[in-house]
C-alpha positions in Angstrom: -17.6 27.5 57.1 -19.8 24.5 57.7 -18.5 21.2 56.9 -19.7 17.8 57.3 -17.8 15.2 59.7 -17.3 11.8 58.5 -15.8 9.3 60.4 -14.7 6.1 58.7 -14.0 3.5 61.2 -11.9 0.7 59.5 -10.4 -2.4 60.5 -6.6 -1.1 61.4 -7.4 2.4 62.2 -10.5 5.4 62.2 -10.2 8.5 59.5 -12.0 11.7 60.1 -12.6 13.6 57.0 -14.4 17.3 57.1 -16.1 17.7 53.6 -17.6 20.7 52.6 -20.4 21.6 50.4 -18.6 21.6 46.9 -17.8 17.9 48.1 -13.9 18.8 48.5 -12.3 17.4 51.5 -11.1 20.2 53.1 -8.9 18.6 56.2 -8.6 15.4 57.7 -7.1 13.2 60.5 -5.9 9.4 61.1 -5.1 7.1 64.0 -4.4 3.6 63.9 -5.6 1.2 66.7 -4.1 -1.9 67.7 -5.3 -5.2 66.5 -5.5 -8.6 69.1 -4.9 -12.1 67.9 -5.6 -14.3 71.0 -5.4 -17.4 69.1 -4.7 -19.0 65.5 -7.8 -17.4 63.1 -9.2 -15.2 65.6 -9.3 -11.3 65.4 -10.3 -8.7 68.1 -10.8 -5.2 69.1 -10.5 -3.4 72.2 -13.8 -0.8 71.7 -12.0 1.7 74.1 -8.8 1.6 71.6 -11.2 2.3 68.9 -13.3 4.9 70.5 -10.0 6.7 71.6 -8.4 6.4 68.0 -12.3 8.0 66.7 -11.4 10.7 69.2 -7.9 11.6 68.2 -8.8 11.3 64.2 -11.7 14.0 64.8 -9.7 15.9 67.0 -7.1 16.6 64.3 -9.5 17.0 61.8 -10.7 19.7 63.7 -7.6 21.5 64.6 -6.6 21.7 60.8 -9.7 23.9 60.0 -12.2 26.2 61.3 -15.4 24.8 60.5 -18.9 24.3 62.3 -20.2 20.5 62.0 -23.4 20.6 60.3 -24.2 16.7 60.1 -22.1 13.7 61.2 -21.8 10.3 58.3 -20.7 7.4 59.6 -19.1 4.3 57.9 -17.5 1.3 59.4 -15.7 -2.1 58.7 -19.2 -4.0 59.0 -19.0 -7.7 60.2 -17.5 -6.7 63.0 -19.6 -7.7 66.6 -19.3 -5.1 69.4 -21.0 -5.4 73.0 -21.3 -2.5 75.4 -22.9 -1.9 78.8 -26.2 0.4 77.6 -25.8 2.9 80.6 -21.8 2.9 81.3 -20.8 2.5 77.1 -17.8 0.4 78.7 -17.2 -2.6 76.7 -17.7 -6.3 78.9 -15.5 -7.6 76.1 -13.6 -7.5 73.0 -15.3 -7.2 69.8 -15.1 -10.2 67.4 -13.6 -8.6 64.0 -14.7 -9.6 60.4 -11.8 -11.5 59.8 -12.2 -13.8 62.7 -12.6 -17.2 61.8 -13.1 -19.0 65.3 -16.8 -20.1 63.9 -15.8 -22.2 61.2 -16.7 -25.3 62.8 -20.3 -23.9 63.6 -20.9 -23.1 59.8 -19.8 -26.4 59.3 -22.2 -27.7 61.7 -25.2 -25.3 60.2 -24.8 -26.5 56.8 -24.3 -30.3 57.7 -27.8 -29.6 59.3 -29.2 -28.5 56.2 -29.7 -24.7 57.0 -27.3 -23.1 54.3 -30.0 -22.6 51.7 -32.9 -21.2 53.4 -30.0 -19.1 55.0 -29.0 -17.9 51.8 -32.3 -17.5 50.8 -33.4 -15.1 53.4 -30.1 -13.2 53.7 -28.2 -13.4 50.6 -25.3 -14.4 52.6 -23.3 -18.1 53.1 -23.2 -19.7 56.4 -19.5 -18.4 56.5 -17.5 -17.1 59.8 -17.2 -13.8 58.3 -20.5 -12.6 59.0 -21.9 -11.5 62.8 -24.8 -13.7 63.4 -22.6 -17.0 64.3 -20.0 -14.7 66.2 -23.1 -13.7 68.4 -23.9 -17.4 68.4 -20.0 -18.4 69.8 -20.3 -15.6 72.5 -23.8 -17.1 73.9 -22.1 -20.7 73.8 -18.6 -19.4 74.8 -18.9 -16.3 77.1 -22.0 -17.1 79.7 -21.0 -13.7 81.7 -21.4 -11.6 78.7 -24.5 -13.3 77.5 -26.2 -13.1 80.5 -26.0 -9.5 80.6 -27.4 -9.4 76.9 -30.3 -11.5 78.2 -31.1 -9.4 80.8 -31.1 -6.0 78.4 -27.9 -4.7 80.5 -25.2 -5.3 76.9 -26.5 -4.0 73.8 -24.6 -5.5 70.5 -24.2 -4.5 67.4 -21.9 -3.6 64.2 -19.2 -0.5 64.9 -21.5 2.1 63.7 -23.9 0.9 66.7 -21.1 1.3 69.1 -19.7 4.6 67.6 -23.1 6.4 67.4 -24.3 5.3 71.3 -20.7 6.6 72.4 -21.6 9.9 69.8 -24.9 10.3 71.3 -24.2 9.4 75.3 -26.5 6.0 75.0 -29.5 7.6 73.8 -29.5 5.9 70.4 -29.4 2.1 69.4 -29.5 1.6 65.8 -28.3 0.9 62.5 -29.4 1.3 58.8 -30.0 -1.7 56.1 -26.1 -1.8 54.4 -24.9 -2.9 58.1 -28.0 -5.0 58.9 -27.7 -7.0 55.7 -24.3 -8.6 57.1 -25.6 -10.1 59.7 -27.0 -13.4 59.2 -30.0 -11.9 61.0 -31.7 -10.1 58.5 -34.1 -10.7 55.7 -33.6 -9.2 52.3 -37.1 -9.5 51.6 -38.8 -7.6 54.8 -36.1 -5.0 55.9 -36.5 -6.5 58.9 -34.7 -8.6 61.5 -35.6 -12.2 61.1 -37.4 -14.0 64.0 -36.4 -17.1 62.4 -32.8 -16.6 62.0 -32.8 -15.1 65.8 -34.0 -18.2 66.5 -31.9 -20.4 64.7 -28.3 -18.3 66.1 -30.1 -17.9 69.8 -30.3 -14.2 69.3 -32.5 -12.1 71.4 -34.1 -9.5 68.6 -34.4 -7.0 71.8 -30.6 -6.6 72.1 -30.2 -5.8 68.5 -30.1 -2.1 66.8 -33.4 -0.3 65.5 -32.8 -0.7 61.6 -33.0 3.4 60.3 -32.6 4.6 56.8 -28.9 5.0 55.5 -29.7 8.8 55.6 -31.9 11.2 57.1 -31.5 12.8 60.2 -31.6 9.8 63.4 -29.5 10.9 66.2 -27.9 14.3 67.5 -24.4 13.7 69.0 -23.9 14.9 72.9 -21.2 17.9 73.0 -20.0 16.9 76.2 -19.4 13.0 74.7 -17.9 14.0 71.4 -15.6 16.8 71.2 -18.0 19.7 71.9 -19.9 18.8 69.1 -23.8 18.9 68.7 -24.8 18.0 65.2 -27.2 15.7 63.4 -26.2 12.0 62.8 -27.5 11.9 59.5 -25.8 9.2 57.2 -24.7 5.7 58.3 -23.4 2.9 55.5 -21.1 -0.3 55.6 -17.4 0.8 54.2 -18.2 -0.7 50.9 -21.5 0.5 50.2 -20.3 3.8 51.3 -17.6 3.4 48.5 -20.0 3.2 46.3 -21.7 6.3 47.4 -18.5 7.9 47.3 -18.3 6.7 43.7 -21.4 8.1 42.5 -22.5 4.8 42.2 -26.5 5.1 42.3 -27.4 3.8 39.4 -27.7 -0.3 38.2 -24.4 -1.5 36.9 -21.9 1.1 38.6 -19.2 -1.1 39.8 -16.5 0.0 42.2 -13.8 -2.1 44.0 -12.4 -0.7 47.3 -8.4 -1.3 47.7 -8.3 -1.6 52.1 -7.6 -4.8 54.6 -9.5 -6.8 52.1 -10.9 -5.8 48.5 -14.8 -5.7 47.7 -16.3 -5.2 44.3 -19.9 -4.1 44.6 -22.0 -3.6 41.0 -25.6 -2.1 41.7 -28.4 -3.9 40.6 -31.3 -1.9 41.3 -34.4 -2.1 43.5 -34.7 -5.8 43.0 -32.2 -8.2 44.8 -30.2 -10.0 42.6 -29.0 -13.8 43.7 -25.9 -15.8 42.7 -25.4 -19.4 43.4 -21.7 -19.7 42.8 -20.0 -16.9 45.9 -21.6 -13.6 45.3 -23.6 -11.8 47.7 -26.3 -10.1 47.7 -26.8 -7.1 49.7 -28.4 -3.7 50.7 -26.5 -1.1 48.8 -28.9 1.7 50.4 -31.6 2.5 52.7 -33.7 5.5 51.4 -35.7 7.3 53.8 -39.3 6.6 52.0 -38.5 2.8 53.0 -36.9 1.3 49.6 -34.1 -0.1 49.2 -31.1 -0.4 46.7 -29.2 -3.8 46.2 -26.1 -5.0 45.0 -24.1 -8.1 44.4 -20.8 -7.8 46.2 -17.9 -10.5 45.7 -15.4 -10.1 48.8 -11.9 -10.9 48.8 -10.7 -10.8 52.5 -6.8 -10.1 52.8 -5.4 -7.9 49.8 -3.9 -4.7 51.8 -3.3 -6.5 55.0 -1.0 -8.5 52.6 0.9 -5.5 52.4 0.9 -4.9 56.0 2.0 -8.4 56.4 5.1 -8.1 54.2 5.6 -4.8 56.6 5.4 -6.1 60.0 5.4 -9.7 59.5 8.3 -10.2 57.3 9.9 -6.7 57.8 10.8 -6.4 54.1 9.8 -2.9 53.7 9.2 0.0 56.3 6.1 1.6 55.0 3.3 0.3 52.8 3.8 2.8 50.3 7.7 1.3 49.4 5.8 -2.0 48.0 5.5 -0.6 44.6 8.8 0.5 44.3 10.1 -2.7 45.5 7.7 -4.7 43.1 8.6 -2.3 40.2 12.1 -3.4 40.6 11.7 -6.7 38.8 9.7 -7.3 35.6 8.3 -10.0 37.0 7.6 -12.2 40.2 10.1 -14.8 38.7 7.6 -17.6 38.9 6.7 -16.9 42.5 3.1 -17.0 43.8 1.5 -16.0 47.1 -1.8 -16.8 47.9 -2.3 -14.5 50.6 -5.4 -17.0 52.5 -4.6 -15.4 55.8 -7.5 -15.5 57.5 -9.2 -18.0 55.3 -10.6 -17.2 51.5 -13.7 -15.1 50.6 -15.0 -15.7 46.8 -15.0 -17.3 45.2 -13.8 -20.1 47.0 -15.0 -19.2 50.3 -13.1 -21.9 52.4 -12.0 -20.4 56.2 -10.0 -23.4 56.4 -7.5 -22.1 53.8 -4.2 -20.7 54.8 -1.4 -18.6 53.1 0.7 -20.0 50.5 4.0 -18.5 48.9 5.3 -21.3 46.1 7.8 -21.6 43.4 10.7 -20.0 45.9 14.3 -20.7 44.5 17.1 -19.5 45.6 17.1 -16.4 43.4 14.0 -15.5 45.0 14.4 -11.5 46.4 11.7 -9.8 48.7 11.2 -7.8 45.4 10.0 -10.9 43.9 7.9 -11.2 47.1 6.1 -8.1 46.7 5.6 -8.4 43.0 3.8 -11.5 43.8 1.6 -9.8 46.9 0.5 -7.3 44.0 0.1 -9.8 41.5 -2.4 -11.6 44.2 -4.6 -8.7 44.7 -4.9 -8.3 40.8 -5.9 -12.0 40.4 -8.2 -12.2 43.5 -10.3 -9.3 42.5 -10.1 -10.6 38.8 -11.6 -13.6 39.6 -14.5 -11.8 41.5 -15.0 -10.2 38.0 -14.9 -13.1 36.1 -17.8 -14.3 38.5 -19.6 -11.3 38.1 -20.0 -12.1 34.3 -20.7 -15.6 34.5 -22.8 -16.0 37.4 -24.0 -12.5 37.9 -24.6 -11.5 34.9 -22.9 -8.5 34.7 -20.2 -8.2 32.3 -17.7 -5.1 33.8 -16.4 -3.0 30.8 -14.9 -0.5 33.5 -14.1 -0.8 37.1 -14.0 2.4 39.8 -11.4 1.8 42.4 -10.3 3.6 45.2 -8.9 2.6 48.7 -5.5 3.5 49.7 -3.7 0.6 47.5 -5.4 2.2 44.9 -2.3 4.5 44.7 -0.4 1.9 43.6 0.0 2.4 39.6 1.4 -0.6 39.4 -1.3 -2.6 41.3 -3.8 -0.5 39.3 -2.1 -1.6 35.8 -1.6 -5.1 37.2 -5.5 -5.3 37.7 -7.1 -4.0 34.5 -4.7 -6.6 32.6 -5.6 -9.1 35.1 -9.3 -8.4 34.9 -9.5 -7.5 31.1 -11.3 -4.3 32.2 -10.6 -0.6 32.1 -9.5 0.8 35.6 -10.7 3.9 36.2 -9.3 5.5 40.0 -11.0 7.8 41.8 -9.8 11.8 42.3 -10.8 10.7 46.0 -9.3 8.1 47.2 -10.8 8.3 50.5 -14.6 7.3 48.9 -15.7 5.3 52.2 -15.2 8.5 54.3 -16.6 10.8 51.5 -19.8 8.4 50.8 -20.9 8.7 54.6 -20.3 12.7 54.2 -22.7 12.6 50.9 -24.9 10.5 53.1 -25.1 12.9 55.9 -25.4 16.0 53.3 -28.4 14.0 51.5 -30.2 13.5 55.1 -29.7 17.3 55.9 -30.2 19.1 52.7 -27.0 19.7 51.3 -27.4 18.2 48.4 -30.7 17.9 47.2 -30.4 14.7 45.0 -28.2 11.9 44.0 -28.1 13.4 40.9 -26.1 16.5 42.1 -23.3 14.3 43.5 -22.8 12.5 40.7 -21.4 15.4 39.0 -18.5 15.5 41.6 -16.8 12.2 40.6 -13.5 13.2 39.1 -11.0 10.5 38.1 -7.1 10.3 38.8 -6.1 7.6 36.6 -7.3 5.6 33.6 -5.3 2.1 33.2 -6.1 0.0 29.8 -5.8 -3.7 29.8 -2.3 -5.0 28.6 -1.8 -8.4 27.3 -3.8 -11.1 28.9 -1.3 -13.7 30.7 -3.0 -17.3 30.5 -0.8 -19.0 32.0 0.0 -16.3 35.1 -3.7 -17.0 35.7 -3.3 -20.8 35.4 -0.5 -20.9 38.2 -2.4 -18.5 40.3 -5.5 -20.7 40.5 -3.3 -24.0 40.9 -1.8 -22.1 43.7 -5.5 -21.1 45.5 -6.4 -25.0 45.1 -3.2 -25.8 47.0 -4.0 -23.6 49.8 -7.8 -25.2 50.7 -8.7 -26.7 53.6 -4.9 -26.7 55.1 -5.9 -25.5 58.8 -9.0 -28.4 58.7 
């Protein structure tokens, strides 16, 4: 049987999917890899651990189906910055993860110097530690040994897709696509190329950056000796949130999706013209086509949602698995007045405060772990609903229906809380792994498995429709009050 291999390189683990020509997932594998927290607000990945997880997840998927790999698609956590030796492919330092907040002061200094408006004009983004550019500038200022090798050309820099492709191709290709490039603070939305002005501002040499290739179409080939005997074209690349939009068949203007992963990200397709926001939404590339044209999207980024549930498991130990949170939260009718603001790595849209920190308020002697679990799910729903409101008020894109996916979307209680908080119909995809599925779709488009995006649009199916319940204005007021109290804490 022929199959497309999709690699979904997430923040906490690697998923490998095998997808057939009917868009069905026939096998999958998964491996977590460690997170490293060397200082407060710092988050890092060891690239060798990530590559080991990629091999293990792929090997597991291949062991579950007898297939011939016809194409490879890659999707990935986007703003994480990686460094690797072009010859040995070893990493001279750990990757700095998108959640990392160490460049908050640098971003503030750039804003204070008046660079914010120009950066937003060129990139559609904000000067925030979330994005890749200031992470590179931090390494330039604080890791002179690595940076000397970057300047000499020995060490390449890129996002996670670039690193994985380098490993798969034995270092022959140093590439990325527009969806990933548009998250770096170094990419000019109007030209579709790296910006010399922005590279100069952040002190990043353009020769170290990857070549930008279309999001679908053959751009390289895996090396069998490097990648488990697989010799197949690499034909699809997209950042995880854009890949999820593809996996939801969101190819036309107005299509909207929200993916619940480590964080939650709401994208609305805005067509071939970049739409601009003045109150916290990001303008990003939704897809780069082989003819050089690009689709765009507005995005609201919520940094911590699924990670909050992981914290309940790993940090507090009140659940033993993430799946337990639904039953525990459903055991109480409400949160008992408890509000949880999961600003564990600062806040994204609409508040954009890297100095915000997590807050749990409203605790009484009657508070139980069930109330904390319920408050965590409510926090996810309110965080996303704030972005939905912003889409309507600032982006001019009122939503009547929201397609959702990601691991936490399996939680029926969360889906219902989301529909009620946002006052929109929530349409849950039958395939929750839409990031990986989107990567497979792009690889299939790039190799002719599917002739067009219209052919893919018929593949989407729902696994649940959740109608809004009565709005609870007081609960939302308490939420926004608690968010306000969390702002600026680390400063």
